[in-house]
Backbone as CSV, one residue per row, in Angstrom:
resi,resn,N_x,N_y,N_z,CA_x,CA_y,CA_z,C_x,C_y,C_z
1,UNK,0.884,-1.216,0.201,-0.098,0.121,0.083,1.018,1.455,0.251
2,UNK,0.435,2.360,-0.682,1.106,3.414,-0.557,0.126,4.392,0.379
3,UNK,0.649,5.524,0.922,-0.309,6.490,1.759,-0.256,8.024,0.447
4,UNK,-1.252,8.140,0.327,-1.541,9.227,-0.511,-1.729,10.448,0.499
5,UNK,-0.929,11.551,0.456,-1.434,12.632,1.544,-2.502,13.542,1.166
6,UNK,-2.908,13.879,1.968,-4.070,15.010,2.082,-3.535,16.436,1.000
7,UNK,-4.627,16.636,0.080,-4.388,17.709,-0.424,-5.173,18.165,-1.542
8,UNK,-5.533,18.951,-2.382,-5.688,19.490,-3.389,-5.166,19.468,-4.979
9,UNK,-6.032,19.225,-5.758,-5.697,19.511,-7.265,-6.775,19.734,-8.193
10,UNK,-6.328,20.349,-9.421,-7.148,20.730,-10.120,-7.442,19.845,-10.990
11,UNK,-8.662,19.239,-11.416,-9.153,17.814,-11.876,-9.648,18.611,-13.361
12,UNK,-9.744,17.710,-14.435,-10.352,17.803,-15.614,-9.311,18.553,-16.393
13,UNK,-9.741,18.423,-17.813,-9.225,18.981,-18.797,-10.030,20.758,-19.267
14,UNK,-8.709,21.292,-19.570,-9.325,22.878,-19.983,-10.247,22.585,-20.942
15,UNK,-11.221,23.472,-21.179,-12.259,23.507,-21.819,-11.496,23.711,-23.486
16,UNK,-10.516,24.381,-23.881,-10.022,24.681,-24.842,-8.591,23.546,-25.457
17,UNK,-8.692,22.648,-24.406,-7.483,21.820,-24.863,-7.867,20.902,-26.196
18,UNK,-6.839,20.615,-27.100,-7.145,19.960,-28.146,-7.258,18.652,-27.965
19,UNK,-8.230,17.944,-28.560,-8.670,16.630,-28.018,-9.592,16.225,-26.866
20,UNK,-9.701,17.185,-26.311,-10.690,16.999,-25.115,-11.967,16.461,-25.165
21,UNK,-12.168,15.230,-24.613,-13.293,14.922,-24.529,-14.569,15.334,-23.777
22,UNK,-15.717,15.319,-24.133,-16.552,16.211,-23.082,-16.362,15.854,-21.753
23,UNK,-16.626,14.194,-21.757,-16.659,13.562,-20.256,-15.354,14.340,-19.378
24,UNK,-14.178,15.071,-19.833,-12.929,15.477,-19.141,-13.416,16.425,-18.337
25,UNK,-14.444,17.101,-18.630,-14.766,18.585,-17.762,-16.107,18.624,-17.057
26,UNK,-16.374,19.895,-16.282,-15.557,21.079,-16.252,-14.482,20.844,-15.391
27,UNK,-13.181,21.557,-15.386,-12.227,21.564,-14.678,-12.551,22.077,-13.245
28,UNK,-12.067,21.310,-12.093,-12.627,21.819,-10.636,-11.812,21.500,-9.698
29,UNK,-11.525,22.378,-8.807,-10.574,22.158,-7.670,-11.085,20.573,-6.837
30,UNK,-10.222,20.277,-6.751,-10.838,18.848,-5.775,-9.861,18.562,-4.526
31,UNK,-10.441,18.574,-3.314,-9.587,18.597,-2.092,-10.046,16.711,-1.698
32,UNK,-9.029,16.146,-1.159,-8.988,14.868,-0.448,-8.054,14.506,0.646
33,UNK,-8.996,14.088,1.474,-8.032,13.705,3.107,-7.058,12.268,2.660
34,UNK,-6.318,12.194,3.118,-5.328,11.329,3.045,-5.823,9.665,3.220
35,UNK,-5.508,8.897,2.546,-5.887,7.717,2.216,-4.643,6.797,1.631
36,UNK,-4.783,5.535,1.646,-3.973,4.340,1.230,-4.612,3.726,-0.078
37,UNK,-3.509,3.377,-1.018,-4.094,2.991,-2.406,-3.215,1.495,-2.641
38,UNK,-3.599,0.637,-3.063,-2.650,-0.332,-3.758,-1.487,-0.016,-4.825
39,UNK,-0.385,-0.213,-4.539,0.746,0.054,-5.481,0.667,-0.527,-6.743
40,UNK,0.228,-1.473,-6.712,0.203,-2.596,-7.942,-1.234,-2.996,-8.581
41,UNK,-1.667,-3.153,-9.364,-2.810,-3.579,-10.078,-3.228,-4.844,-9.630
42,UNK,-4.735,-5.050,-9.200,-5.259,-6.460,-8.835,-5.326,-7.302,-9.923
43,UNK,-4.489,-8.112,-9.784,-4.893,-9.357,-11.262,-5.828,-10.020,-11.127
44,UNK,-5.966,-10.717,-12.330,-7.230,-11.208,-12.572,-7.190,-12.548,-11.541
45,UNK,-6.089,-13.295,-11.305,-5.830,-14.449,-10.606,-6.295,-14.053,-8.931
46,UNK,-5.781,-12.948,-8.935,-6.159,-12.477,-7.151,-7.461,-11.961,-7.029
47,UNK,-8.177,-11.392,-7.975,-9.952,-11.230,-8.103,-10.480,-12.560,-8.192
48,UNK,-10.000,-13.569,-8.759,-10.750,-14.955,-9.089,-10.752,-15.431,-7.425
49,UNK,-9.429,-15.444,-6.737,-9.155,-15.924,-5.501,-9.939,-15.073,-4.587
50,UNK,-10.383,-14.038,-4.691,-11.160,-12.900,-3.893,-12.914,-13.289,-3.903
51,UNK,-13.097,-13.466,-5.053,-14.453,-14.024,-5.375,-14.598,-15.447,-5.067
52,UNK,-14.100,-16.202,-5.166,-14.434,-17.697,-4.734,-13.934,-17.721,-2.883
53,UNK,-12.902,-17.077,-2.386,-12.684,-17.088,-0.789,-14.159,-16.297,-0.093
54,UNK,-14.389,-15.495,-0.809,-15.650,-14.517,-0.022,-17.239,-14.803,-0.650
55,UNK,-17.175,-15.851,-1.632,-18.344,-16.272,-2.210,-18.990,-15.012,-2.690
56,UNK,-18.053,-14.225,-3.253,-18.865,-12.571,-3.850,-19.424,-12.770,-5.157
57,UNK,-20.774,-12.038,-5.063,-21.444,-12.294,-5.896,-21.196,-11.184,-6.785
58,UNK,-21.210,-11.508,-8.078,-20.595,-10.646,-8.948,-21.803,-10.240,-10.357
59,UNK,-22.179,-9.280,-10.423,-22.912,-8.965,-11.744,-22.249,-8.869,-13.057
60,UNK,-23.029,-9.000,-14.195,-22.619,-8.471,-15.471,-22.817,-7.234,-15.665
61,UNK,-22.045,-6.909,-16.886,-22.129,-5.403,-17.199,-21.130,-4.721,-16.909
62,UNK,-20.443,-3.916,-17.713,-19.325,-3.219,-17.597,-19.345,-2.327,-18.691
63,UNK,-18.499,-1.057,-18.315,-17.761,-0.091,-19.303,-16.041,-0.225,-19.070
64,UNK,-15.503,-0.590,-19.953,-14.054,-0.799,-19.279,-13.010,-0.064,-19.864
65,UNK,-13.410,0.891,-21.237,-12.311,1.384,-21.726,-13.039,2.697,-22.148
66,UNK,-12.354,3.786,-22.610,-13.418,5.208,-23.161,-13.807,4.943,-24.419
67,UNK,-13.483,4.183,-25.096,-14.272,3.478,-26.266,-15.527,2.984,-25.799
68,UNK,-15.178,2.403,-24.979,-16.617,1.821,-24.638,-17.643,2.445,-23.235
69,UNK,-17.902,3.631,-23.555,-18.490,4.289,-22.154,-19.742,3.653,-22.048
70,UNK,-20.320,2.965,-22.632,-21.880,2.544,-22.308,-21.505,0.982,-21.523
71,UNK,-22.265,0.781,-21.001,-22.415,-0.276,-19.813,-22.750,-1.297,-21.189
72,UNK,-22.057,-2.156,-21.053,-22.222,-4.058,-21.842,-22.958,-4.763,-20.926
73,UNK,-24.005,-5.002,-21.292,-24.944,-6.087,-20.319,-23.985,-7.489,-19.939
74,UNK,-23.597,-7.814,-21.510,-22.858,-8.949,-21.712,-21.533,-9.216,-21.067
75,UNK,-20.841,-8.034,-20.997,-19.429,-8.047,-20.465,-19.548,-8.320,-19.097
76,UNK,-18.282,-8.758,-18.407,-18.134,-9.000,-17.060,-16.642,-9.409,-17.105
77,UNK,-15.781,-9.471,-16.052,-14.966,-9.500,-15.642,-14.345,-11.238,-16.149
78,UNK,-14.999,-11.757,-16.275,-14.725,-13.151,-16.865,-15.274,-13.501,-18.215
79,UNK,-15.576,-12.107,-18.831,-15.760,-12.038,-20.446,-15.607,-10.920,-20.857
80,UNK,-14.766,-10.333,-21.154,-14.388,-8.841,-21.777,-14.728,-8.961,-22.996
81,UNK,-14.264,-9.876,-23.560,-14.494,-9.630,-25.451,-13.175,-9.752,-25.930
82,UNK,-12.137,-9.987,-25.107,-10.703,-10.339,-25.793,-9.338,-11.157,-24.546
83,UNK,-8.864,-11.505,-25.474,-7.792,-12.557,-24.473,-7.215,-11.871,-23.185
84,UNK,-7.253,-12.663,-21.847,-6.572,-11.837,-21.058,-6.128,-13.292,-20.030
85,UNK,-5.121,-13.040,-19.489,-4.919,-14.235,-18.582,-4.687,-13.931,-17.185
86,UNK,-4.384,-14.689,-15.880,-4.324,-14.303,-14.745,-3.299,-13.258,-14.177
87,UNK,-2.244,-12.985,-14.964,-1.305,-12.166,-14.885,-1.750,-10.728,-15.442
88,UNK,-2.988,-10.346,-16.181,-3.211,-8.990,-16.582,-4.154,-8.686,-15.366
89,UNK,-4.144,-7.286,-15.130,-5.115,-6.584,-14.335,-6.629,-7.198,-14.460
90,UNK,-7.215,-7.023,-13.345,-8.734,-7.330,-13.425,-9.467,-6.274,-14.169
91,UNK,-10.425,-6.095,-15.072,-10.917,-5.051,-15.734,-12.245,-5.073,-15.117
92,UNK,-13.120,-5.611,-15.266,-14.508,-5.324,-14.501,-14.693,-6.029,-13.361
93,UNK,-15.112,-5.509,-12.366,-15.574,-6.006,-11.446,-15.205,-5.758,-10.134
94,UNK,-14.046,-4.914,-9.566,-13.452,-4.538,-8.808,-14.469,-3.280,-8.436
95,UNK,-15.051,-2.267,-9.068,-15.720,-1.331,-9.058,-17.254,-1.729,-8.490
96,UNK,-17.451,-2.828,-9.016,-18.924,-3.395,-8.621,-19.068,-3.910,-7.508
97,UNK,-17.990,-3.838,-6.342,-18.374,-4.605,-5.366,-19.416,-3.703,-4.499
98,UNK,-20.352,-4.567,-3.575,-21.248,-3.820,-2.719,-20.531,-3.267,-1.455
99,UNK,-20.680,-2.020,-1.329,-19.665,-1.548,-0.292,-18.292,-1.102,-0.707
100,UNK,-17.196,-0.885,0.049,-15.719,-0.767,-0.293,-14.981,-2.291,-0.004
101,UNK,-14.508,-2.258,-0.703,-13.563,-3.766,-0.829,-12.199,-3.494,-1.165
102,UNK,-11.592,-3.821,-0.612,-10.077,-3.850,-1.117,-9.260,-4.953,-0.814
103,UNK,-8.274,-5.127,-1.549,-7.332,-6.585,-1.248,-5.886,-6.071,-0.908
104,UNK,-5.263,-6.746,-0.253,-3.789,-6.418,0.100,-3.062,-7.832,0.187
105,UNK,-1.884,-7.506,-0.553,-1.110,-8.732,-0.648,0.170,-8.428,-0.078
106,UNK,0.776,-9.603,0.347,2.478,-9.356,0.883,3.229,-9.406,-0.264
107,UNK,4.611,-9.464,-0.363,5.511,-9.041,-0.898,5.438,-10.690,-1.702
108,UNK,5.252,-11.812,-1.174,5.035,-13.093,-1.484,3.856,-13.451,-2.255
109,UNK,2.967,-12.282,-2.444,1.960,-12.851,-3.028,0.645,-13.115,-2.505
110,UNK,0.862,-13.480,-1.086,-0.107,-14.028,-0.491,-1.251,-13.220,0.135
111,UNK,-2.240,-13.438,0.265,-3.341,-12.528,0.667,-3.071,-12.267,2.317
112,UNK,-2.976,-11.106,2.805,-2.951,-10.514,4.084,-4.216,-9.942,4.655
113,UNK,-4.803,-9.517,3.888,-6.257,-8.739,4.603,-7.334,-8.851,3.326
114,UNK,-8.447,-8.696,3.463,-9.863,-8.207,2.947,-10.266,-7.346,3.646
115,UNK,-10.564,-6.068,3.166,-11.476,-5.347,3.908,-12.632,-4.888,3.057
116,UNK,-13.658,-4.983,4.247,-14.792,-4.289,3.130,-15.385,-3.188,3.903
């Protein structure tokens, strides 16, 4: 885990930025409290283990890339429509937890906590 210090920043792209997408604005100042975040992506293998170990009920439907902004009811973390192996980062699913869930892994890759 990495500690993200409290602070503020300007979020969003300027309205006159070349190539700006409408979803990138408006610009606004954002203030955050200190929090911790995972240093590494959660892999597909880690997500599978979490789902299995917790009997996590997952739902289908996701939008996983800027080119796929609309929710695809047939897509899921198990069926994205492109090849993915267990070493890839999980793409749909993590944000679909009910409540706040996070995974923490030690340097040896073993699960050290699951917090909801």
